[in-house]
BALOBA-1460 file (C-alpha; in Angstrom, 3 decimals):
// residues 341
<rec num="1" residu="m" x="-171.839" y="56.200" z="137.513"/>
<rec num="2" residu="l" x="-170.816" y="52.904" z="139.580"/>
<rec num="3" residu="a" x="-167.329" y="51.797" z="140.648"/>
<rec num="4" residu="c" x="-165.201" y="49.026" z="139.288"/>
<rec num="5" residu="s" x="-164.328" y="47.227" z="142.951"/>
<rec num="6" residu="t" x="-165.695" y="44.085" z="142.444"/>
<rec num="7" residu="r" x="-164.240" y="40.809" z="141.122"/>
<rec num="8" residu="l" x="-164.591" y="40.383" z="136.996"/>
<rec num="9" residu="a" x="-166.743" y="37.035" z="137.084"/>
<rec num="10" residu="v" x="-167.159" y="35.433" z="133.703"/>
<rec num="11" residu="e" x="-169.304" y="33.868" z="132.362"/>
<rec num="12" residu="s" x="-168.118" y="30.749" z="129.986"/>
<rec num="13" residu="e" x="-164.406" y="29.625" z="129.356"/>
<rec num="14" residu="i" x="-162.168" y="31.080" z="127.074"/>
<rec num="15" residu="v" x="-159.831" y="29.103" z="124.848"/>
<rec num="16" residu="l" x="-157.384" y="31.374" z="123.658"/>
<rec num="17" residu="c" x="-156.118" y="29.011" z="120.109"/>
<rec num="18" residu="g" x="-153.254" y="31.267" z="118.336"/>
<rec num="19" residu="r" x="-154.744" y="34.617" z="118.132"/>
<rec num="20" residu="n" x="-158.873" y="33.486" z="118.035"/>
<rec num="21" residu="p" x="-160.740" y="33.655" z="121.217"/>
<rec num="22" residu="l" x="-163.316" y="30.772" z="120.955"/>
<rec num="23" residu="e" x="-166.229" y="30.886" z="123.455"/>
<rec num="24" residu="k" x="-166.967" y="27.676" z="124.746"/>
<rec num="25" residu="g" x="-169.474" y="26.218" z="127.178"/>
<rec num="26" residu="s" x="-172.823" y="27.582" z="128.560"/>
<rec num="27" residu="p" x="-172.869" y="30.868" z="130.607"/>
<rec num="28" residu="d" x="-172.772" y="29.804" z="134.156"/>
<rec num="29" residu="k" x="-172.584" y="32.765" z="136.678"/>
<rec num="30" residu="g" x="-170.030" y="32.285" z="139.587"/>
<rec num="31" residu="t" x="-167.407" y="31.062" z="137.576"/>
<rec num="32" residu="d" x="-163.762" y="32.207" z="137.449"/>
<rec num="33" residu="l" x="-161.861" y="32.813" z="134.228"/>
<rec num="34" residu="k" x="-160.043" y="29.892" z="133.154"/>
<rec num="35" residu="v" x="-157.425" y="30.291" z="130.543"/>
<rec num="36" residu="s" x="-155.690" y="27.576" z="128.572"/>
<rec num="37" residu="q" x="-153.251" y="27.137" z="125.974"/>
<rec num="38" residu="r" x="-153.709" y="25.093" z="123.358"/>
<rec num="39" residu="d" x="-152.509" y="24.717" z="119.840"/>
<rec num="40" residu="g" x="-153.011" y="26.944" z="116.769"/>
<rec num="41" residu="i" x="-151.638" y="28.716" z="113.849"/>
<rec num="42" residu="t" x="-148.917" y="30.692" z="116.113"/>
<rec num="43" residu="m" x="-147.895" y="29.999" z="119.708"/>
<rec num="44" residu="t" x="-147.637" y="33.281" z="122.144"/>
<rec num="45" residu="p" x="-147.354" y="31.804" z="125.481"/>
<rec num="46" residu="e" x="-147.257" y="35.695" z="126.338"/>
<rec num="47" residu="c" x="-151.105" y="35.321" z="126.250"/>
<rec num="48" residu="l" x="-151.312" y="33.905" z="129.458"/>
<rec num="49" residu="e" x="-149.427" y="37.078" z="131.089"/>
<rec num="50" residu="f" x="-150.720" y="39.473" z="129.033"/>
<rec num="51" residu="n" x="-151.485" y="42.998" z="130.958"/>
<rec num="52" residu="h" x="-155.202" y="43.839" z="130.638"/>
<rec num="53" residu="t" x="-156.881" y="47.333" z="130.406"/>
<rec num="54" residu="p" x="-156.810" y="49.016" z="133.942"/>
<rec num="55" residu="c" x="-159.909" y="49.352" z="135.223"/>
<rec num="56" residu="i" x="-161.941" y="52.987" z="134.641"/>
<rec num="57" residu="d" x="-162.777" y="54.813" z="137.338"/>
<rec num="58" residu="r" x="-166.738" y="54.574" z="136.291"/>
<rec num="59" residu="v" x="-168.904" y="52.450" z="134.283"/>
<rec num="60" residu="e" x="-171.414" y="53.913" z="132.251"/>
<rec num="61" residu="p" x="-174.319" y="52.276" z="130.926"/>
<rec num="62" residu="i" x="-175.333" y="52.204" z="126.989"/>
<rec num="63" residu="n" x="-178.454" y="51.013" z="125.730"/>
<rec num="64" residu="i" x="-178.752" y="51.704" z="122.093"/>
<rec num="65" residu="v" x="-181.605" y="51.827" z="120.868"/>
<rec num="66" residu="y" x="-182.445" y="51.247" z="117.083"/>
<rec num="67" residu="g" x="-185.197" y="53.586" z="116.524"/>
<rec num="68" residu="s" x="-185.693" y="55.607" z="113.291"/>
<rec num="69" residu="r" x="-182.229" y="57.336" z="113.355"/>
<rec num="70" residu="g" x="-179.977" y="54.981" z="113.884"/>
<rec num="71" residu="p" x="-177.812" y="53.039" z="116.266"/>
<rec num="72" residu="r" x="-175.112" y="56.076" z="115.838"/>
<rec num="73" residu="l" x="-177.814" y="58.626" z="116.692"/>
<rec num="74" residu="p" x="-180.143" y="57.893" z="120.121"/>
<rec num="75" residu="p" x="-183.305" y="59.197" z="120.260"/>
<rec num="76" residu="i" x="-184.145" y="61.757" z="123.431"/>
<rec num="77" residu="n" x="-183.464" y="60.263" z="126.761"/>
<rec num="78" residu="i" x="-186.139" y="62.011" z="129.375"/>
<rec num="79" residu="e" x="-183.312" y="63.992" z="131.100"/>
<rec num="80" residu="v" x="-182.447" y="65.636" z="128.159"/>
<rec num="81" residu="s" x="-186.056" y="65.909" z="127.334"/>
<rec num="82" residu="a" x="-186.429" y="67.797" z="130.537"/>
<rec num="83" residu="l" x="-183.898" y="70.150" z="130.238"/>
<rec num="84" residu="l" x="-185.059" y="70.733" z="126.678"/>
<rec num="85" residu="e" x="-188.375" y="71.433" z="127.530"/>
<rec num="86" residu="k" x="-187.448" y="75.050" z="128.627"/>
<rec num="87" residu="g" x="-185.924" y="76.003" z="125.406"/>
<rec num="88" residu="h" x="-182.414" y="76.586" z="126.193"/>
<rec num="89" residu="l" x="-179.120" y="75.271" z="128.633"/>
<rec num="90" residu="t" x="-177.348" y="76.555" z="130.826"/>
<rec num="91" residu="k" x="-173.759" y="76.311" z="130.995"/>
<rec num="92" residu="e" x="-174.056" y="73.858" z="134.503"/>
<rec num="93" residu="e" x="-176.515" y="71.999" z="131.937"/>
<rec num="94" residu="l" x="-174.292" y="71.558" z="128.982"/>
<rec num="95" residu="s" x="-170.853" y="71.174" z="130.768"/>
<rec num="96" residu="c" x="-173.138" y="68.236" z="133.348"/>
<rec num="97" residu="l" x="-174.244" y="66.657" z="129.597"/>
<rec num="98" residu="q" x="-170.623" y="66.837" z="128.084"/>
<rec num="99" residu="s" x="-169.388" y="64.916" z="131.742"/>
<rec num="100" residu="a" x="-171.962" y="62.239" z="130.961"/>
<rec num="101" residu="e" x="-170.481" y="61.139" z="127.653"/>
<rec num="102" residu="l" x="-167.988" y="58.873" z="128.646"/>
<rec num="103" residu="a" x="-165.016" y="59.466" z="125.852"/>
<rec num="104" residu="l" x="-165.835" y="63.402" z="126.807"/>
<rec num="105" residu="n" x="-165.802" y="62.986" z="130.260"/>
<rec num="106" residu="d" x="-161.938" y="61.146" z="130.158"/>
<rec num="107" residu="i" x="-160.624" y="64.266" z="128.117"/>
<rec num="108" residu="m" x="-162.057" y="66.676" z="130.317"/>
<rec num="109" residu="k" x="-161.084" y="65.655" z="133.383"/>
<rec num="110" residu="r" x="-157.277" y="65.674" z="131.935"/>
<rec num="111" residu="m" x="-157.124" y="68.720" z="130.774"/>
<rec num="112" residu="k" x="-158.324" y="69.804" z="134.101"/>
<rec num="113" residu="q" x="-154.884" y="68.484" z="134.955"/>
<rec num="114" residu="g" x="-153.342" y="70.916" z="132.726"/>
<rec num="115" residu="v" x="-150.813" y="67.985" z="131.447"/>
<rec num="116" residu="r" x="-151.296" y="65.921" z="128.349"/>
<rec num="117" residu="p" x="-151.617" y="62.431" z="128.991"/>
<rec num="118" residu="s" x="-149.153" y="60.068" z="126.850"/>
<rec num="119" residu="w" x="-149.647" y="57.660" z="124.755"/>
<rec num="120" residu="e" x="-149.575" y="54.269" z="126.934"/>
<rec num="121" residu="e" x="-152.144" y="56.125" z="129.057"/>
<rec num="122" residu="i" x="-154.644" y="56.764" z="126.390"/>
<rec num="123" residu="a" x="-153.906" y="53.460" z="124.108"/>
<rec num="124" residu="p" x="-156.427" y="51.699" z="126.269"/>
<rec num="125" residu="f" x="-159.084" y="53.639" z="125.733"/>
<rec num="126" residu="g" x="-161.822" y="53.582" z="122.232"/>
<rec num="127" residu="i" x="-160.760" y="55.360" z="119.073"/>
<rec num="128" residu="e" x="-162.750" y="58.731" z="119.802"/>
<rec num="129" residu="v" x="-160.918" y="59.173" z="122.904"/>
<rec num="130" residu="k" x="-157.573" y="58.666" z="120.729"/>
<rec num="131" residu="h" x="-159.163" y="60.721" z="118.434"/>
<rec num="132" residu="y" x="-159.674" y="63.900" z="121.076"/>
<rec num="133" residu="w" x="-156.279" y="63.278" z="122.501"/>
<rec num="134" residu="s" x="-154.552" y="64.109" z="118.867"/>
<rec num="135" residu="m" x="-156.317" y="67.086" z="118.609"/>
<rec num="136" residu="w" x="-155.409" y="68.017" z="122.460"/>
<rec num="137" residu="n" x="-153.732" y="71.718" z="121.295"/>
<rec num="138" residu="l" x="-157.169" y="72.483" z="119.474"/>
<rec num="139" residu="l" x="-159.370" y="71.864" z="122.493"/>
<rec num="140" residu="t" x="-160.060" y="73.859" z="125.832"/>
<rec num="141" residu="l" x="-162.209" y="73.747" z="128.888"/>
<rec num="142" residu="e" x="-163.764" y="77.187" z="129.029"/>
<rec num="143" residu="n" x="-166.401" y="77.688" z="132.588"/>
<rec num="144" residu="n" x="-165.445" y="73.539" z="132.189"/>
<rec num="145" residu="i" x="-167.672" y="73.407" z="128.721"/>
<rec num="146" residu="f" x="-165.539" y="71.507" z="126.404"/>
<rec num="147" residu="l" x="-164.523" y="73.481" z="123.449"/>
<rec num="148" residu="y" x="-162.795" y="73.119" z="119.958"/>
<rec num="149" residu="k" x="-160.987" y="75.707" z="118.310"/>
<rec num="150" residu="k" x="-161.458" y="76.751" z="114.501"/>
<rec num="151" residu="w" x="-160.196" y="79.218" z="112.348"/>
<rec num="152" residu="v" x="-162.699" y="81.139" z="110.062"/>
<rec num="153" residu="g" x="-162.476" y="83.810" z="107.032"/>
<rec num="154" residu="d" x="-159.490" y="84.940" z="105.312"/>
<rec num="155" residu="n" x="-158.210" y="86.898" z="108.357"/>
<rec num="156" residu="d" x="-158.401" y="83.057" z="110.462"/>
<rec num="157" residu="v" x="-160.394" y="84.350" z="113.038"/>
<rec num="158" residu="v" x="-160.438" y="82.555" z="115.747"/>
<rec num="159" residu="t" x="-163.755" y="80.785" z="117.178"/>
<rec num="160" residu="w" x="-164.599" y="78.289" z="119.404"/>
<rec num="161" residu="l" x="-167.002" y="75.557" z="118.837"/>
<rec num="162" residu="i" x="-169.280" y="73.558" z="121.835"/>
<rec num="163" residu="v" x="-167.845" y="69.830" z="121.576"/>
<rec num="164" residu="l" x="-171.451" y="68.243" z="120.991"/>
<rec num="165" residu="p" x="-172.103" y="65.329" z="123.327"/>
<rec num="166" residu="w" x="-174.282" y="62.645" z="122.124"/>
<rec num="167" residu="s" x="-176.966" y="63.236" z="123.760"/>
<rec num="168" residu="l" x="-177.434" y="66.755" z="122.059"/>
<rec num="169" residu="r" x="-177.013" y="65.607" z="118.644"/>
<rec num="170" residu="v" x="-180.202" y="64.985" z="117.514"/>
<rec num="171" residu="v" x="-181.447" y="68.020" z="119.091"/>
<rec num="172" residu="v" x="-178.763" y="70.151" z="116.840"/>
<rec num="173" residu="l" x="-179.665" y="68.240" z="113.567"/>
<rec num="174" residu="d" x="-183.511" y="68.400" z="114.372"/>
<rec num="175" residu="q" x="-183.376" y="71.762" z="114.753"/>
<rec num="176" residu="l" x="-180.600" y="72.550" z="111.689"/>
<rec num="177" residu="h" x="-182.453" y="70.079" z="109.040"/>
<rec num="178" residu="d" x="-185.949" y="69.103" z="110.510"/>
<rec num="179" residu="s" x="-187.359" y="72.298" z="111.324"/>
<rec num="180" residu="p" x="-189.104" y="75.214" z="108.947"/>
<rec num="181" residu="t" x="-185.986" y="77.433" z="109.535"/>
<rec num="182" residu="g" x="-183.621" y="74.331" z="108.966"/>
<rec num="183" residu="g" x="-185.337" y="73.881" z="105.531"/>
<rec num="184" residu="h" x="-184.693" y="70.008" z="104.841"/>
<rec num="185" residu="l" x="-181.056" y="70.789" z="103.167"/>
<rec num="186" residu="g" x="-178.460" y="68.879" z="101.776"/>
<rec num="187" residu="a" x="-175.949" y="66.885" z="103.605"/>
<rec num="188" residu="l" x="-173.107" y="69.489" z="102.417"/>
<rec num="189" residu="k" x="-175.305" y="72.645" z="103.329"/>
<rec num="190" residu="t" x="-176.659" y="70.830" z="106.664"/>
<rec num="191" residu="l" x="-172.810" y="70.171" z="107.648"/>
<rec num="192" residu="e" x="-171.473" y="73.528" z="107.020"/>
<rec num="193" residu="k" x="-174.501" y="75.087" z="109.099"/>
<rec num="194" residu="v" x="-173.268" y="72.921" z="111.635"/>
<rec num="195" residu="r" x="-169.911" y="73.152" z="111.622"/>
<rec num="196" residu="s" x="-170.068" y="77.004" z="112.178"/>
<rec num="197" residu="r" x="-171.648" y="76.133" z="115.314"/>
<rec num="198" residu="y" x="-170.379" y="72.660" z="117.060"/>
<rec num="199" residu="y" x="-167.936" y="69.605" z="116.630"/>
<rec num="200" residu="w" x="-167.703" y="66.172" z="117.212"/>
<rec num="201" residu="y" x="-165.915" y="62.974" z="116.340"/>
<rec num="202" residu="e" x="-167.138" y="61.650" z="113.044"/>
<rec num="203" residu="m" x="-169.758" y="64.593" z="112.456"/>
<rec num="204" residu="k" x="-169.302" y="64.221" z="109.148"/>
<rec num="205" residu="k" x="-170.645" y="60.455" z="108.870"/>
<rec num="206" residu="d" x="-173.572" y="61.089" z="111.103"/>
<rec num="207" residu="i" x="-175.158" y="64.204" z="109.022"/>
<rec num="208" residu="e" x="-174.836" y="62.074" z="106.167"/>
<rec num="209" residu="y" x="-177.068" y="59.090" z="107.488"/>
<rec num="210" residu="y" x="-179.137" y="61.902" z="109.473"/>
<rec num="211" residu="c" x="-180.163" y="63.289" z="106.127"/>
<rec num="212" residu="h" x="-180.381" y="60.029" z="104.186"/>
<rec num="213" residu="i" x="-183.114" y="58.716" z="106.172"/>
<rec num="214" residu="c" x="-184.708" y="61.779" z="106.429"/>
<rec num="215" residu="d" x="-188.382" y="60.527" z="105.070"/>
<rec num="216" residu="i" x="-189.717" y="64.254" z="103.894"/>
<rec num="217" residu="c" x="-186.584" y="64.610" z="102.108"/>
<rec num="218" residu="a" x="-186.660" y="61.233" z="100.258"/>
<rec num="219" residu="r" x="-189.939" y="62.067" z="99.586"/>
<rec num="220" residu="n" x="-189.783" y="65.731" z="97.406"/>
<rec num="221" residu="k" x="-186.312" y="66.079" z="96.459"/>
<rec num="222" residu="v" x="-185.497" y="65.575" z="92.767"/>
<rec num="223" residu="f" x="-181.955" y="64.222" z="92.773"/>
<rec num="224" residu="g" x="-179.880" y="65.355" z="89.632"/>
<rec num="225" residu="r" x="-179.634" y="61.714" z="87.960"/>
<rec num="226" residu="h" x="-179.248" y="62.393" z="83.905"/>
<rec num="227" residu="p" x="-181.700" y="60.449" z="81.832"/>
<rec num="228" residu="k" x="-179.991" y="57.487" z="80.131"/>
<rec num="229" residu="a" x="-180.008" y="56.467" z="76.489"/>
<rec num="230" residu="p" x="-180.880" y="53.513" z="75.435"/>
<rec num="231" residu="l" x="-178.186" y="51.567" z="74.337"/>
<rec num="232" residu="k" x="-177.696" y="47.993" z="72.855"/>
<rec num="233" residu="l" x="-175.220" y="45.701" z="72.079"/>
<rec num="234" residu="y" x="-174.123" y="45.254" z="68.327"/>
<rec num="235" residu="v" x="-173.824" y="41.428" z="66.850"/>
<rec num="236" residu="a" x="-172.102" y="41.100" z="63.955"/>
<rec num="237" residu="g" x="-173.068" y="37.748" z="62.289"/>
<rec num="238" residu="a" x="-170.184" y="37.591" z="59.259"/>
<rec num="239" residu="p" x="-166.728" y="38.574" z="58.229"/>
<rec num="240" residu="m" x="-166.943" y="41.965" z="57.060"/>
<rec num="241" residu="e" x="-170.307" y="42.809" z="57.942"/>
<rec num="242" residu="r" x="-169.249" y="45.442" z="60.326"/>
<rec num="243" residu="i" x="-165.660" y="47.250" z="60.624"/>
<rec num="244" residu="a" x="-164.697" y="50.134" z="63.658"/>
<rec num="245" residu="l" x="-161.481" y="52.191" z="62.581"/>
<rec num="246" residu="d" x="-159.461" y="54.218" z="64.670"/>
<rec num="247" residu="i" x="-156.112" y="56.906" z="64.562"/>
<rec num="248" residu="l" x="-153.252" y="55.628" z="66.969"/>
<rec num="249" residu="g" x="-150.695" y="58.572" z="67.563"/>
<rec num="250" residu="p" x="-148.656" y="61.036" z="67.196"/>
<rec num="251" residu="l" x="-145.967" y="58.791" z="67.362"/>
<rec num="252" residu="t" x="-141.937" y="58.702" z="66.544"/>
<rec num="253" residu="r" x="-142.003" y="60.155" z="62.937"/>
<rec num="254" residu="t" x="-140.478" y="57.141" z="60.448"/>
<rec num="255" residu="h" x="-137.386" y="57.913" z="57.526"/>
<rec num="256" residu="k" x="-140.937" y="57.981" z="55.678"/>
<rec num="257" residu="r" x="-142.646" y="60.759" z="57.649"/>
<rec num="258" residu="n" x="-145.151" y="58.655" z="58.835"/>
<rec num="259" residu="r" x="-146.558" y="59.592" z="62.520"/>
<rec num="260" residu="f" x="-149.474" y="57.803" z="62.692"/>
<rec num="261" residu="l" x="-151.674" y="54.484" z="62.284"/>
<rec num="262" residu="l" x="-154.768" y="53.793" z="60.788"/>
<rec num="263" residu="v" x="-155.976" y="50.700" z="62.724"/>
<rec num="264" residu="v" x="-159.009" y="48.918" z="60.913"/>
<rec num="265" residu="g" x="-160.666" y="45.843" z="62.969"/>
<rec num="266" residu="d" x="-163.404" y="43.291" z="61.866"/>
<rec num="267" residu="y" x="-166.041" y="42.825" z="64.217"/>
<rec num="268" residu="f" x="-166.946" y="38.986" z="63.656"/>
<rec num="269" residu="t" x="-163.258" y="37.564" z="62.840"/>
<rec num="270" residu="k" x="-161.559" y="40.168" z="65.079"/>
<rec num="271" residu="w" x="-159.129" y="40.370" z="62.456"/>
<rec num="272" residu="s" x="-156.728" y="43.671" z="62.820"/>
<rec num="273" residu="d" x="-154.723" y="46.003" z="60.361"/>
<rec num="274" residu="a" x="-152.407" y="48.786" z="60.959"/>
<rec num="275" residu="y" x="-151.336" y="51.287" z="58.272"/>
<rec num="276" residu="p" x="-149.034" y="53.986" z="58.807"/>
<rec num="277" residu="i" x="-150.115" y="57.076" z="57.289"/>
<rec num="278" residu="r" x="-148.663" y="60.842" z="57.450"/>
<rec num="279" residu="d" x="-151.538" y="62.723" z="59.043"/>
<rec num="280" residu="q" x="-154.918" y="62.255" z="60.247"/>
<rec num="281" residu="e" x="-156.717" y="64.386" z="57.931"/>
<rec num="282" residu="a" x="-159.877" y="62.983" z="56.257"/>
<rec num="283" residu="r" x="-158.285" y="62.372" z="52.656"/>
<rec num="284" residu="t" x="-155.753" y="60.287" z="53.794"/>
<rec num="285" residu="i" x="-157.995" y="58.068" z="55.947"/>
<rec num="286" residu="a" x="-160.426" y="57.690" z="53.055"/>
<rec num="287" residu="s" x="-157.136" y="56.857" z="50.699"/>
<rec num="288" residu="k" x="-155.438" y="54.407" z="52.776"/>
<rec num="289" residu="l" x="-158.529" y="52.933" z="53.409"/>
<rec num="290" residu="i" x="-159.847" y="51.742" z="49.997"/>
<rec num="291" residu="d" x="-155.996" y="51.339" z="48.670"/>
<rec num="292" residu="r" x="-155.179" y="48.739" z="51.579"/>
<rec num="293" residu="f" x="-158.188" y="47.522" z="53.119"/>
<rec num="294" residu="v" x="-161.538" y="47.374" z="50.538"/>
<rec num="295" residu="a" x="-159.000" y="46.618" z="47.534"/>
<rec num="296" residu="l" x="-158.159" y="43.873" z="49.622"/>
<rec num="297" residu="f" x="-160.764" y="42.375" z="51.735"/>
<rec num="298" residu="g" x="-163.978" y="44.059" z="50.271"/>
<rec num="299" residu="v" x="-166.417" y="46.693" z="50.833"/>
<rec num="300" residu="p" x="-167.712" y="46.459" z="54.338"/>
<rec num="301" residu="m" x="-171.463" y="46.761" z="55.339"/>
<rec num="302" residu="l" x="-170.887" y="49.376" z="58.329"/>
<rec num="303" residu="i" x="-167.779" y="51.332" z="58.776"/>
<rec num="304" residu="h" x="-167.817" y="52.378" z="63.052"/>
<rec num="305" residu="t" x="-165.611" y="55.566" z="64.536"/>
<rec num="306" residu="d" x="-165.390" y="57.766" z="66.995"/>
<rec num="307" residu="q" x="-166.635" y="61.287" z="66.866"/>
<rec num="308" residu="g" x="-163.199" y="62.818" z="65.321"/>
<rec num="309" residu="l" x="-163.344" y="65.690" z="63.123"/>
<rec num="310" residu="n" x="-161.681" y="63.652" z="60.386"/>
<rec num="311" residu="f" x="-164.477" y="60.699" z="60.345"/>
<rec num="312" residu="d" x="-167.161" y="62.567" z="60.577"/>
<rec num="313" residu="s" x="-166.239" y="65.312" z="57.381"/>
<rec num="314" residu="a" x="-168.255" y="65.201" z="54.530"/>
<rec num="315" residu="l" x="-165.642" y="63.924" z="52.804"/>
<rec num="316" residu="f" x="-165.309" y="60.491" z="54.430"/>
<rec num="317" residu="k" x="-169.233" y="60.223" z="54.572"/>
<rec num="318" residu="e" x="-169.254" y="60.689" z="50.892"/>
<rec num="319" residu="v" x="-166.820" y="57.755" z="50.491"/>
<rec num="320" residu="c" x="-168.917" y="55.777" z="52.434"/>
<rec num="321" residu="t" x="-172.124" y="56.657" z="50.235"/>
<rec num="322" residu="i" x="-169.941" y="55.679" z="47.445"/>
<rec num="323" residu="l" x="-168.867" y="52.049" z="48.511"/>
<rec num="324" residu="g" x="-172.586" y="51.657" z="49.762"/>
<rec num="325" residu="s" x="-171.486" y="50.970" z="53.759"/>
<rec num="326" residu="n" x="-173.469" y="53.057" z="56.520"/>
<rec num="327" residu="k" x="-171.457" y="55.169" z="58.777"/>
<rec num="328" residu="t" x="-172.274" y="54.765" z="62.569"/>
<rec num="329" residu="r" x="-170.443" y="56.361" z="65.821"/>
<rec num="330" residu="t" x="-169.887" y="56.227" z="69.347"/>
<rec num="331" residu="t" x="-171.831" y="58.461" z="71.981"/>
<rec num="332" residu="n" x="-170.440" y="60.565" z="73.956"/>
<rec num="333" residu="p" x="-168.802" y="60.027" z="76.477"/>
<rec num="334" residu="n" x="-169.591" y="56.682" z="76.855"/>
<rec num="335" residu="r" x="-167.245" y="54.889" z="74.668"/>
<rec num="336" residu="m" x="-168.344" y="51.890" z="75.237"/>
<rec num="337" residu="a" x="-171.699" y="52.121" z="73.737"/>
<rec num="338" residu="w" x="-171.280" y="50.264" z="69.949"/>
<rec num="339" residu="w" x="-174.611" y="51.146" z="68.767"/>
<rec num="340" residu="r" x="-177.289" y="54.077" z="68.326"/>
<rec num="341" residu="d" x="-180.631" y="54.334" z="67.650"/>
């Protein structure tokens, strides 16, 4: 622990330009803070009288090591490794590891006082401290061990979970995921196993990341991806080469007792027509198509529809055969596939 009793020395000049602090000059140890106000997008003279964050009582050095587990899950340091060699941790050792983490120690000190701090006291701290502060009524100290309250089962049985410090998270995930008894389960099952014993801030994100970068899982697991059928885009090259049919409705019944619209469109010219019909039976659709569209524009080479029973009926297929038009339909469930081998 290091006390913050020395005067802070800055290494460069800070120019406040609106709301954007710009660093200027080369580092030069021993210089004092120099703040100057310049014109910017917004003028905030109050920045010269800004009340800085109060100095905390200790500083904990953090060395981010980008190893195989990423920056959020640090490797086990020498001190923790020595404690784990005997196979278990005592209550005093666990409490010491919790207190060594800055975010947990800030909350634990205030819980020992027995009074929940105000927002003004918590505001200068990081988001993890604020997260635990918002869950104040679900946290407690038992023999100087930081615990989290959880209700389990239909009878709401209260279970106290250990708030796991940063230094032990890789150890726990290694035991519950990588070990032979862990079985390299997926992220959701591993999360349920960890949640039954421990708790920490953003544990779901850490567990998903841990399982995502697991080498054994990546090499051996076969993910449930459904194979996709080979699809291709059909390009019409002339008018009446390919038309599409669809039904719009039911709509408000007209005075002629029509409730649906038969929509016919040409792929090449983009010409569309809509014909009112009383129902969407295959006989009605075939009759309207021949009398109103084919009689006026001619016989198309291809007729494309969806998988409706009226379009896939034997009657409509027989009409297409008599006209000499090929019948195609969309694939299921991808409605944007306009061709199927």
